[in-house]
N, C-alpha and C positions, 0 to 999 in steps of 0.2 A: 790297516796297515799304512805305517807312516810313509810320508814321499821319500825318505832315505831309504826304505825298505823296498820301495818301488824300484827306485833307482838301481839298487843292488840285483833284484831279481830279473829285470829286463835284458841287461847284459848277458846275465848267464843263461837265459833262455835263448836270447838270439846266437850265443857261442853254440849251445846244444844243436839248435836247428841246423847252422851252418856247418857244423861239423859232420852231422847226420848226412846232410846232402852231400858233404865232399867224400864220405864213406860210401854213399849209395853210388855216386857218379864214378868212384875206384872200382866198386864190384862190377858195375856194367861196362866199364872200360876192359876189364879182365876179362869178362865173358866175350867181350866182341874180339879182343886179340886172340884168345884160345879158340875161338870159333874160327877164325881165318888160320891160325897155325896149325890145327888138327881137326879134319872134319868130324872125328867120333866125338868131339866135345860136345857138340849140339845135338847129338842123337837123344832120343828120347828116354831111353835106358841110362845113358850117363847122366843126364840131368838128373833123373829121380835118384840115381844113386848118390849124386852130389848132395842132393837135398836130405837124403836120408843120413849121409855122413854128417851134414853140418848142424843137423837138428839136435841132436844129443848134446853135443858140445854147446849151442847156444842154449839151451835149458840150463845147463849146468852153469854158463856164464852168467845167466840173470841171477841166479843164486848168490853166486860169487861177488857180484855187482853190489848186491845189498851189504854184504859184509866189507869189502874194500871202502864202500862210502863212507862206512863207520870209523875208517882207518885202521882195520884188521886186516886178516888174511885168512882164508881155510884153506889148509893143505890136504885135507883129508876126503875130498869130494871124490877123487877116482877110485879110493879105498872103500868109500861108502857105497858107490856105484857097483863095485865088484861084489861086496858083502850083501847088497839087495837083491842081487842076480840068485845068490845061494838062497836066501830067505825064501824069495817068491817061488824058487824051483822046488824046495824041499817042501813048502806048503802044497803047492799044486799036486806033486806027486804022492803026498801023504792023502790026497782025496777032498781035501779043502775046495769049498766054492772058489771059482777066479776071482771074484770080486773080494772075497774076506782076503784071499792072500795078498791081494794089491794093498788092501787098506791097511793090514797089518805090517806090510814092508814099508809103507810110506809113514806109518808110524815109528817104525824105528828109525827112520832118517829123521823124523822129528826128535826123538829122544837123544841122539847122536847130537844133533846141533845144540840142543838145550844142556846137554853134559858139557857142551864146549862153551856154552854161555856161563854157566857154573864154576868152570874152571878159571875163566877170565875175570868174572864178578867176585865170586868169592873166594877163590883161592889165590889170586893176583897172579895168576900165569900169564905170560905174554901169548898172544893168538898163536905165533908161530909154533911155540913150544907144545900148546895144549893138541893143536890139530896135526903136527908132526907126529906127537904121540899115538894119537887115534889112527892115523895113516898105517903106522907100522902094525899096531895092535889089531886093527881089523882085519888086516890080510892073515895074520896068525891065526886067528880065531875061526875065520873062515876056513882055514887050511884044514885047522883041527876037526870042525864041524864036517868037512868032506873027505876028511883022511887023504888031501892032496888031489882029489880026483873031481873030475867034472861030474855034474849032474844033468843028465839028458831029462828034459821037460817032456811030460808024455800026454801033453794036452794040444791037439791041433788047433783047437779053437782060440787058445791063448796065442799061439806063435802066429796065426794067420793074420792077425790085426796089424802087425808091424810090417807085414810083406805085401799089404794091401793098399788099394788107393781110392780116393773119393773125388768125384769128376777129373780125374786124370792127375790129382796131386798127392804124393803119397802121405800115408797116415800120419807118419811121423812128423811130416812139416805141420798138418793140422796141429799137433799137440804143441808145436812152438808156438802158434798163434792161440791155443787155449791157454798157456801159461803166460805169454807176452800181453796179452790184453789187460786181464788183471793186475799182472804185476805193473804195467804202465799207470794204471788208475792208481793202485796203492802208494807207488813213488812218487808221481807227480800231481797227484789231486787229494792227496788225504793226509790227515795232519802227523800220522805216524811216517808217512814218507818225508815229511819237512823233520821229523826228530831224527832220522837217520843222518840227514844233511847237517843238522845242528850239533850232533854228537860229533861226527865226523871234522867239523870245523873248530868245536871247542866244547870239550866235555864238561869240563868245570864250569864254563860261562852257560851252558845248557843247564845243568844240575840248578844253578842259583837262579835260571829264568823258569824253574818249575818242571822242566822236561825230567822225566824217570829214566835216567840214562842206563841203570841195570837194566830195566824191562827192555830197553831199545836195543841193548847189544845182545839180550836173550833173543829177541825178536829176529834180528839180523842173521844170527846163525842158525836159528831153527828154521828160517826160510831157506838157506842155504843147504841144510841137511835134508829138508824135504823135496827140493829141485833134485837132488842128487840122487835120493832115493827112487823118485819118478823115472830119473834116467835109467836106474838099474832094473826097474822095471820093464821100460823099452828096450833096453838092450837084450835082456832075459828073453823077451819076445821076438826079437829080431835073429838071434843066433840060436836061440832053442836050447841053450844050456844054461846052468848056474856054475860059476865059476869065480873063486874069491882073488884070482889075478887077473881078471879083465879089467878093463879101463886102467891099466897101469900107465901113468903119465898123465892122465886126462886133466889132472888137477891144473898142470902147467899150461895146456891147452885152453883151458877155462879160464886163466887168468891172463893168457896172451889175448884172448878174444874180448875181454873185458878192457884191457888195457888199451888194445889197439881201437875199440870202440869208444874211447875217450874218457873212460874212467880213471881219475887221478889216484896214484899209489900213497898219495899225500892224505887222503880222504876229501870228503865233501864236495867231490865233484863226480858226475855221472850220470848215465840214464838208462832206459830199457831199450831202446832202438839200436844205440851204439854197439853195444856187446853181441847184440842179435846179428848186425851187419858184420861184426868183426869176426865172430865165428864163421859165417858163411864166405868171408873173404879168405880167410885160412884154408876152408875147405875146398874154395876153387883153386888156391894156389897148390895145396898138395895133391888135388884130382889133375889139375894141368900139367903138373911136373911129373906125375906117373904116365899119364898120356903120351907126353913127350920124352919120356924115358930119362928124365934129367935126374941124377943121382939124389938119393932121399937126403944125403947129408946137406944138400944145398937147400933143401926145404927149411931144414932148421936152421941154416944160417939167414935165409931169408925173413923168417918169423922173429928170429933175434934182431937183426937189423930195423924190422918194422918198430917192436917194442922200444930199441933205443931211440930212435928217431922221435915216436910219439911222446915218451916220457921227457925226453930233452926239451921238446917245446912246450910241453906242460909246464914244466920248470920255467922256462921263458915266460910263458902266460903268468904264473903265479908271480914272479918277480916283477911283471910290469904292472899288477894291480896296484 
């Protein structure tokens, strides 16, 4: 690696570390303030519930981050989650082994992600359009499959996992760690991760440098679909039903978590730890607002304000380069 490349990477790494520490400090501050404001916030049951709430959005945010780094967007992830709950519920109720139902559901998420890649790479469709079309279509397909009804999952073994804990920590939070560690290694310590940043920075220059841009785009959307399908499995296990209307609006929460976590909507800037912290910051705000009986409309206003502030400062940082 050239001296110039090292000089570019070092400030970027320093920025990511500093921003991550800032987010962590903000999360700790929120927990301290809310613990003082309402004693019920620090209770074991509430903390476990908060971790469960934030975990699924956090996993979605990781998948969304891969896409945003390339300069794209995936609006379908909420619909993929809802559709995945239907697939896994129907298979389990049909008598398929739980492991097979989960694997098939994850493969459905992979197929949806690859379809998005095909639409962008081969058909020339903007990411916004192809993923928006999938969002509306999957909701309709799921409603047709279920005749507009919910499917009650008849396996206690399947549903028990998401409601249990290991050494006092909810299993859903362990799933965040299960996803987060390999995602971090992939994004920050592999050539494929570097390709994502490269494509987001300048796709044409990346192509001329030998990067397979099309394959990289396929990979980003496939990972996003996989993460969304995984969340669908976890959600089905948590609520015990399959319903295509579940997770409505979660795509916006995933995008918000990623952006609050420092992922640039302009592409080429992002991390894994940032969106994870962003998801739990949003979960903490929502949880604390509910405990304090704050109008839910204010929760949306606070989230919107955070996004505006962070995107504004991201723009200032980019112009300062």
